[in-house]
C-alpha positions in Angstrom: -15.4 -2.8 -32.3 -13.9 -5.7 -34.3 -14.8 -9.2 -33.3 -11.4 -10.1 -31.8 -11.5 -7.1 -29.5 -15.1 -7.8 -28.6 -14.3 -11.4 -27.6 -11.2 -10.3 -25.6 -13.2 -7.7 -23.7 -16.0 -10.2 -23.0 -13.6 -12.7 -21.6 -12.0 -10.1 -19.3 -15.5 -9.0 -18.2 -16.5 -12.5 -17.4 -13.3 -13.2 -15.5 -13.8 -10.1 -13.4 -17.4 -11.0 -12.6 -16.3 -14.4 -11.3 -14.2 -12.6 -8.7 -17.2 -11.1 -6.9 -18.2 -12.3 -3.5 -21.7 -13.3 -2.6 -22.7 -9.7 -1.5 -21.9 -8.6 -5.1 -18.8 -6.5 -4.6 -15.1 -7.4 -5.1 -12.5 -8.3 -2.4 -9.5 -9.5 -4.4 -6.8 -11.8 -3.2 -3.5 -10.5 -1.8 -0.2 -12.4 -2.1 1.2 -14.4 0.8 4.3 -13.0 2.3 7.5 -14.3 3.8 7.8 -11.2 5.8 4.3 -11.4 7.2 4.8 -15.1 7.9 8.1 -14.6 9.7 6.8 -11.8 11.9 3.6 -13.7 12.8 5.6 -16.8 13.7 7.9 -14.8 16.1 4.9 -13.0 17.7 3.1 -16.3 18.4 6.4 -17.9 19.7 6.9 -14.9 22.0 3.4 -15.1 23.4 3.2 -18.9 24.0 5.4 -21.2 21.9 3.8 -24.3 23.3 0.2 -23.3 22.7 0.9 -22.1 19.1 3.4 -24.9 18.2 1.3 -26.3 15.2 0.9 -22.9 13.7 4.5 -22.0 14.3 5.6 -25.2 12.7 3.5 -24.7 9.6 4.8 -21.2 9.2 8.4 -22.4 9.5 7.8 -25.1 6.9 6.2 -22.5 4.5 9.2 -20.2 4.9 11.7 -23.0 4.2 9.7 -24.2 1.2 9.6 -20.7 -0.3 13.3 -19.8 0.1 14.7 -18.3 -3.1 17.4 -20.2 -5.0 20.0 -17.7 -3.9 19.3 -18.4 -0.3 17.3 -15.2 0.5 13.7 -14.3 0.6 11.6 -11.6 -1.1 8.4 -10.0 0.2 6.3 -12.2 -2.1 6.9 -15.5 -3.7 7.6 -13.6 -7.0 10.0 -11.0 -5.5 13.7 -10.8 -5.6 15.6 -11.5 -2.3 16.0 -8.4 -0.2 18.0 -7.8 3.0 15.0 -6.8 5.2 12.9 -9.9 4.6 15.9 -12.2 4.5 17.1 -10.9 7.9 13.7 -11.4 9.4 13.2 -15.0 8.1 16.8 -15.9 9.0 16.3 -14.6 12.5 12.9 -16.3 12.8 14.4 -19.7 11.8 17.2 -19.2 14.4 14.6 -18.9 17.1 11.7 -21.0 15.9 13.2 -23.4 13.3 16.3 -24.9 14.9 16.0 -28.0 12.8 16.2 -26.1 9.5 20.0 -25.9 9.5 20.4 -25.9 5.7 18.0 -23.0 5.2 19.7 -21.0 8.0 23.1 -21.6 6.5 22.1 -20.6 3.0 20.4 -17.5 4.3 23.5 -16.7 6.3 25.6 -16.8 3.1 23.2 -14.5 1.3 23.3 -12.0 4.2 27.1 -12.2 4.5 27.4 -11.5 0.7 25.1 -8.5 1.1 26.3 -7.0 4.4 29.9 -8.1 4.2 29.8 -10.1 7.4 27.3 -11.5 10.0 28.6 -9.1 12.6 25.6 -7.6 14.6 27.1 -4.2 14.3 27.4 -4.5 10.5 23.9 -5.9 10.2 22.5 -3.1 12.3 24.3 -0.4 10.2 23.0 -1.8 6.9 19.4 -1.8 8.2 19.6 1.7 9.5 21.2 2.9 6.2 18.5 1.2 4.1 15.7 3.3 5.7 17.6 6.5 6.7 15.8 8.7 9.1 12.6 6.8 8.8 12.5 4.4 11.7 9.1 2.9 10.7 10.6 -0.3 9.5 14.3 -0.3 10.6 13.4 -0.4 14.3 10.9 -3.3 14.0 13.4 -5.3 12.0 16.2 -4.8 14.5 13.8 -5.6 17.4 12.9 -8.9 15.8 16.6 -9.7 15.3 17.3 -8.8 18.9 14.4 -11.0 20.2 15.7 -13.9 18.1 19.3 -13.5 19.2 20.9 -12.7 15.8 22.1 -9.3 17.0 24.2 -10.8 19.8 23.9 -10.6 23.6 23.5 -6.8 23.5 21.1 -6.9 20.7 18.6 -4.5 22.2 21.3 -1.8 22.4 21.3 -1.8 18.6 17.5 -1.1 18.4 17.0 2.6 18.0 14.8 4.2 20.7 11.4 5.5 19.8 9.8 8.4 21.8 6.7 6.5 22.7 5.7 9.1 25.3 4.9 11.5 22.5 1.8 9.5 21.7 0.4 11.0 24.9 0.3 14.4 23.3 -2.7 15.8 21.5 -3.0 14.2 18.0 -3.1 17.6 16.4 0.5 18.1 17.5 1.9 15.0 15.7 2.7 16.7 12.3 4.7 19.4 14.1 6.6 17.0 16.3 8.3 15.3 13.4 8.0 11.8 14.8 10.5 9.2 13.5 7.8 6.9 12.2 5.1 7.5 9.6 1.6 8.4 10.5 0.1 4.9 10.2 2.8 3.4 12.5 1.6 4.9 15.8 1.1 1.4 17.4 4.7 0.5 16.6 5.9 3.7 18.1 4.1 2.9 21.4 4.8 -0.8 21.7 8.3 -1.1 20.4 9.3 2.2 22.0 8.2 0.8 25.4 9.9 -2.6 24.8 13.2 -1.0 23.9 13.0 1.3 26.9 12.5 -1.7 29.2 15.1 -3.9 27.5 17.8 -1.2 27.3 17.0 1.5 29.9 19.1 4.6 30.0 22.2 4.6 32.2 21.6 8.2 33.4 18.3 9.3 34.9 17.1 12.4 33.1 13.8 14.2 33.1 12.9 12.3 29.9 13.1 9.1 32.0 10.4 10.2 34.3 8.3 11.6 31.5 8.3 8.2 29.9 7.5 6.3 33.1 4.6 8.7 33.8 3.3 8.5 30.2 3.1 4.7 29.9 -0.3 4.1 31.5 -1.9 6.6 29.2 -0.2 5.5 26.0 -0.8 1.8 27.0 -4.5 2.5 27.1 -4.3 4.4 23.9 -2.7 1.5 22.1 -5.7 -0.7 22.8 -8.2 2.1 22.1 -6.9 2.6 18.6 -6.8 -1.2 17.9 -9.5 -2.3 15.5 -12.2 -4.7 16.6 -10.6 -7.4 14.5 -7.4 -7.0 16.5 -5.3 -6.2 13.4 -3.6 -2.9 13.2 -4.2 -1.7 9.6 -5.6 -5.3 9.2 -2.0 -6.2 8.5 0.0 -9.1 9.9 3.4 -7.3 10.0 2.3 -4.3 12.1 0.1 -6.4 14.4 2.9 -9.0 14.8 5.5 -6.3 15.7 3.2 -4.8 18.3 2.4 -8.2 19.8 6.0 -9.5 20.0 7.2 -6.1 21.4 4.7 -6.4 24.3 5.3 -10.1 24.8 9.1 -9.6 24.9 8.8 -7.5 28.1 6.3 -9.8 29.8 3.1 -8.1 28.6 1.5 -11.0 26.7 -1.6 -10.3 28.7 -1.9 -6.7 27.5 -5.2 -6.3 25.7 -3.5 -5.2 22.5 -1.3 -8.4 22.5 -4.3 -10.7 23.3 -6.3 -9.1 20.4 -3.2 -9.3 18.2 -2.9 -13.0 18.7 -6.5 -13.5 17.9 -6.1 -11.6 14.7 -3.0 -13.6 13.7 -4.6 -17.0 14.5 -7.8 -16.1 12.6 -6.0 -14.9 9.5 -3.4 -17.7 8.8 -3.8 -19.3 5.4 -4.3 -23.0 4.8 -0.7 -23.4 3.7 0.6 -21.9 6.9 1.5 -18.5 5.6 0.1 -15.0 6.2 -0.7 -12.4 3.5 0.5 -8.8 3.7 -3.0 -7.5 4.5 -6.4 -9.1 5.0 -8.1 -7.5 1.9 -8.3 -4.4 -0.3 -12.1 -4.7 -0.8 -12.9 -1.1 -1.2 -10.0 -0.4 -3.5 -10.7 -3.6 -5.5 -14.4 -2.7 -5.9 -13.8 0.9 -7.0 -11.1 -0.3 -9.5 -13.6 -2.8 -10.9 -16.4 -0.2 -11.3 -14.0 2.2 -13.0 -12.8 -0.5 -15.4 -16.1 -0.5 -17.3 -17.2 -3.9 -16.1 -20.8 -4.8 -17.2 -23.6 -7.0 -16.0 -23.3 -6.7 -12.2 -25.7 -5.6 -9.5 -25.0 -1.9 -9.5 -27.5 -1.0 -6.8 -26.0 -3.6 -4.4 -22.5 -2.4 -5.0 -23.5 1.3 -4.7 -25.2 0.6 -1.3 -22.1 -1.4 -0.1 -19.7 1.4 -1.2 -21.8 4.1 0.5 -21.7 2.1 3.7 -17.9 2.1 3.7 -17.6 5.9 4.0 -16.4 7.0 7.4 -19.1 9.0 9.3 -17.1 9.8 12.4 -13.6 11.0 13.4 -11.1 8.2 12.9 -9.6 7.1 16.3 -6.2 6.2 14.7 -5.3 9.3 12.6 -7.9 11.7 14.0 -9.1 12.1 10.4 -12.4 13.9 9.9 -15.5 12.0 8.5 -16.1 11.8 4.8 -13.3 9.5 3.4 -12.8 5.9 2.5 -10.2 3.3 3.5 -8.9 0.4 1.3 -10.9 -2.2 3.2 -14.3 -2.8 4.6 -12.8 -4.1 7.8 -12.4 -1.9 11.0 -8.7 -1.6 10.7 -8.7 0.5 7.6 -7.6 4.1 7.7 -9.1 6.8 5.6 -6.8 7.7 2.7 -6.4 9.9 -0.4 -6.3 7.1 -3.0 -9.4 5.2 -2.0 -11.4 8.4 -1.4 -11.1 9.7 -4.9 -11.5 6.2 -6.2 -14.8 5.9 -4.3 -15.9 9.3 -5.6 -15.3 8.2 -9.2 -17.1 4.9 -8.7 -20.1 6.7 -7.2 -20.2 8.9 -10.3 -20.3 5.7 -12.4 -23.0 4.0 -10.3 -25.3 7.0 -9.6 -28.7 7.1 -11.1 -31.7 9.5 -10.6 -32.9 7.6 -7.6 -29.5 7.7 -5.8 -28.3 11.1 -7.1 -28.9 13.1 -3.9 -27.3 10.5 -1.6 -24.3 10.1 -3.9 -23.9 13.9 -4.2 -23.9 14.3 -0.5 -21.3 11.5 0.0 -19.1 13.0 -2.8 -19.4 16.5 -1.3 -18.1 15.3 2.1 -15.2 13.4 0.3 -14.3 16.5 -1.8 -14.1 18.6 1.3 -12.0 16.0 3.1 -9.5 16.0 0.3 -9.4 19.8 0.2 -8.7 19.9 3.9 -6.0 17.3 3.4 -4.1 19.1 0.6 -0.6 20.1 1.7 0.8 23.6 1.3 2.9 22.4 -1.7 -0.4 21.8 -3.5 0.1 18.0 -3.4 -2.1 15.4 -1.7 -0.6 13.1 1.0 -1.9 9.7 1.9 -3.3 10.0 5.4 -2.4 13.2 7.3 -1.7 16.8 6.2 1.7 18.1 7.0 3.5 14.8 7.8 6.0 15.4 5.1 9.2 14.6 7.0 9.3 10.9 6.0 8.9 9.3 2.6 5.5 7.6 2.9 3.8 10.7 4.3 4.7 13.1 1.6 2.6 14.5 -1.2 2.7 12.3 -4.2 1.8 12.7 -7.9 -0.4 9.6 -8.2 -2.6 10.6 -5.2 -2.8 14.3 -6.4 -3.8 13.2 -9.9 -6.5 10.8 -8.6 -7.9 13.6 -6.5 -7.9 16.1 -9.4 -9.7 13.6 -11.5 -12.4 13.0 -8.8 -12.9 16.8 -8.2 -13.3 17.3 -12.0 -15.9 14.5 -12.2 -18.1 16.0 -9.5 -17.4 19.7 -9.5 -20.5 20.7 -11.6 -22.7 19.0 -9.0 -21.6 21.1 -6.1 -22.6 24.6 -4.9 -20.7 27.7 -6.0 -18.7 28.0 -2.8 -17.3 24.4 -3.0 -16.7 24.8 -6.8 -14.5 27.8 -6.0 -12.5 25.8 -3.4 -12.1 23.0 -5.9 -10.9 25.4 -8.5 -8.3 26.8 -6.1 -7.3 23.3 -5.0 -7.0 22.1 -8.6 -4.7 25.0 -9.6 -2.5 24.3 -6.6 -2.5 20.6 -7.5 -1.6 21.2 -11.1 1.3 23.5 -10.0 2.5 20.7 -7.7 2.4 18.2 -10.6 4.3 20.6 -12.8 7.1 21.0 -10.3 7.5 17.3 -9.6 7.4 16.1 -13.2 10.7 14.6 -14.2 12.8 16.5 -16.8 12.2 13.8 -19.4 8.4 13.6 -18.8 7.4 11.0 -16.2 6.0 11.2 -12.7 7.1 8.9 -9.8 4.3 7.4 -7.7 4.4 6.7 -4.0 2.5 3.4 -3.5 3.7 1.4 -6.5 7.1 0.3 -7.7 9.0 -2.1 -10.0 11.7 -4.4 -8.6 13.4 -4.5 -12.0 14.2 -0.8 -11.9 17.4 -0.5 -9.9 17.0 3.2 -9.3 15.0 3.1 -6.0 12.7 0.5 -7.5 10.4 3.2 -8.7 7.5 2.8 -11.2 7.3 5.8 -13.5 4.9 3.9 -15.9 2.3 3.7 -13.1 2.8 7.3 -12.0 2.8 8.8 -15.5 -0.3 6.9 -16.6 -2.2 8.0 -13.5 -1.3 11.7 -14.0 -1.9 11.7 -17.7 -5.4 10.2 -17.2 -6.2 12.9 -14.7 -4.9 15.8 -16.9 -7.3 14.7 -19.6 -10.2 15.6 -17.3 -9.0 19.2 -16.6 -11.2 21.7 -18.3 -10.4 24.2 -19.6 -6.8 23.1 -20.1 -4.1 25.7 -20.0 -1.0 25.6 -22.2 1.0 24.5 -19.2 -1.3 21.5 -18.6 -1.2 20.6 -22.3 2.6 20.7 -22.1 2.7 18.4 -19.1 0.3 16.0 -20.7 2.1 15.8 -24.0 5.4 15.3 -22.2 4.0 12.5 -20.1 2.4 10.8 -23.1 5.6 11.1 -25.1 7.5 9.4 -22.3 5.1 6.5 -22.2 5.3 6.1 -26.0 9.1 6.2 -25.9 9.2 3.5 -23.2 7.2 0.8 -24.8 9.2 -2.5 -25.0 10.1 -4.1 -28.3 7.6 -6.9 -27.5 4.7 -4.4 -27.5 4.2 -4.3 -23.7 5.3 -2.0 -21.0 7.2 -2.6 -17.7 8.0 0.0 -15.0 10.4 1.6 -17.5 12.2 0.9 -20.7 13.8 -2.5 -21.0 12.1 -3.8 -17.8 10.0 -7.0 -18.3 6.5 -6.2 -19.6 3.7 -6.9 -17.2 -0.1 -7.1 -17.7 -0.6 -4.3 -15.1 1.8 -1.8 -16.5 0.9 -2.5 -20.2 -2.8 -2.0 -19.4 -2.1 1.3 -17.6 0.0 2.7 -20.4 -2.6 1.8 -23.0 -5.3 3.5 -20.9 -3.3 6.7 -20.8 -2.5 6.6 -24.5 -5.8 5.4 -25.8 -7.2 8.9 -26.8 -4.0 10.2 -28.4 -4.3 9.4 -32.1 -0.6 9.6 -32.7 -0.1 6.5 -30.5 -2.7 4.3 -32.3 -0.1 1.9 -33.6 1.6 1.5 -30.3 -1.7 1.0 -28.5 -2.6 -1.7 -31.0 0.7 -3.5 -30.4 0.1 -3.2 -26.7 -3.4 -4.8 -27.1 -1.8 -7.6 -29.0 0.7 -8.2 -26.2 -2.1 -8.2 -23.7 -4.1 -10.7 -25.7 -1.2 -13.1 -25.7 -0.1 -12.5 -22.1 -3.7 -13.1 -20.8 -4.5 -15.9 -23.3 -7.2 -13.6 -24.7 -8.6 -12.6 -21.3 -8.6 -16.0 -19.6 -5.5 -16.0 -17.5 -4.1 -13.1 -15.4 -0.7 -13.7 -13.7 -0.1 -10.9 -11.3 3.2 -9.0 -10.8 4.5 -7.6 -7.5 4.2 -3.9 -8.2 2.4 -2.8 -5.1 4.0 -1.2 -2.0 2.6 -1.7 1.5 3.9 -0.4 4.8 7.3 1.1 4.0 8.1 -0.4 0.6 6.9 -3.9 1.4 6.0 -5.5 -1.9 2.8 -7.3 -2.7 0.8 -8.4 -5.7 -3.0 -8.5 -6.0 -4.9 -11.0 -8.1 -7.5 -8.5 -9.3 -5.0 -5.8 -10.6 -4.3 -7.4 -14.0 -8.0 -8.1 -14.5 -9.3 -4.6 -13.8 -6.6 -2.8 -15.6 -6.8 -5.0 -18.7 -10.5 -4.4 -18.8 -10.1 -0.7 -18.3 -7.6 -0.5 -21.1 -10.0 -2.4 -23.5 -12.8 -0.1 -22.4 -10.7 3.0 -23.1 -9.6 1.7 -26.5 -13.1 0.7 -27.5 -14.5 4.1 -26.5 -11.8 5.8 -28.4 -12.4 3.8 -31.6 -16.2 4.1 -31.2 -16.9 7.7 -29.9 -20.4 8.4 -28.9 -21.4 4.7 -28.5 
């Protein structure tokens, strides 16, 4: 390793080590959010405007201060204005910030330019069209607008109904019932569905009317039963706020779920008056750090902490079996198929002779959990098998690739029967990846995007890098796998920007995150050595040789809600340097 690269890597390692908490693992730091702040302000205002006046006032001030120059708001302070967040903030200011006339007017102009008018009907149609048949986010947005009065006197009539009574059915039926919300939005289905039912009851009494009336006591109890001890659904302000304001809007501020929701919101407000998109991604951040090749940390402490995060019982929210990991160490996390393979790979890195048996047992449970989750198309979904009707419940290339990589890392440690299951699952996963690879080589991920790509704000750089990394681990590799890998690597090579970095795609601004991911994928392919070196040079300059790491909003959370995470550029830069160093110094 040359001295320049050694110093760069050392600086990155030191920066990442400084991000540890006192217990030794990583928590990260999520971006604050105009959307989270707007929804939290409305929820607190609906529950008790007088009692929460100081917090509401601070939230309104933060929103006005962070309005974009064009008059709208994006999901983060580094995001372009979008119709969803702008509508939510505009409506929030109408109800809770009457003194902010200038901000309201400017937002109104932005919405009028986007929608064509400020007509409630036009606004409602634009929101519905943006999300299509997925009501996970369109219904909460319209509900908040109705609560705040920006949809007119009959605003609730424009809020699409949700069949909350279906939550009373056995959880095993949910995939077959094709609910209009994604799997992780069950609390919204219940609370908003009930609020809409009370605010705009049907004109004709039908059997469904009586079914809903009879189902409410049961689903009301269920809503609180699935609420985490912290009070935050998914540990996220938006979902918790939507549930809380829905209940409060129909006189149910004393409902246990609303009371706990308020507690969560008041305990998680930031010093500047805003709310982040989620509380933390501690498990995800820690596994990313371990996989990056970070050195000089307490591996035993991190290993123990990570093992403690594995779910040992059936999850009350998704009915998920034991054996998986969520993104956070808080009780509101839900087991998922990105954090679980991430944890498996981290365990493989941290395992020593003393912990081998414990790690093997944990990894075996996780491998089986992922096998049981695999969809019939061979792909891996995020939370629940078979919930493929809506976008954020489908199989996805990045999750499938992560799972294949984790299975490959552990397969030799398992018994023959499990090895056979993994082999079959791997073949099915590879066939899925072959089918969803784009004609020109890339793969499109589910949970990451790029706001500069106008075509659905996708991020083929992230997806392609993740799949290529996984395909390297497949052994033995068939001709079909080699063809997929070469096509993906070629796409990455062809989409490097002139400045040496990578963005979400060709001619999108280079970012530290996407450049690092591309370098990691290309590091072992000798024909890309020159491009990798140029990418390293771009990273050195962009990070001031590993001392500064400005983050980009490339993450999606809860129905394409953007976020950025402080730790992402650090871990992925260090991982890229680790990969390049290993490639240049094989065997060391």
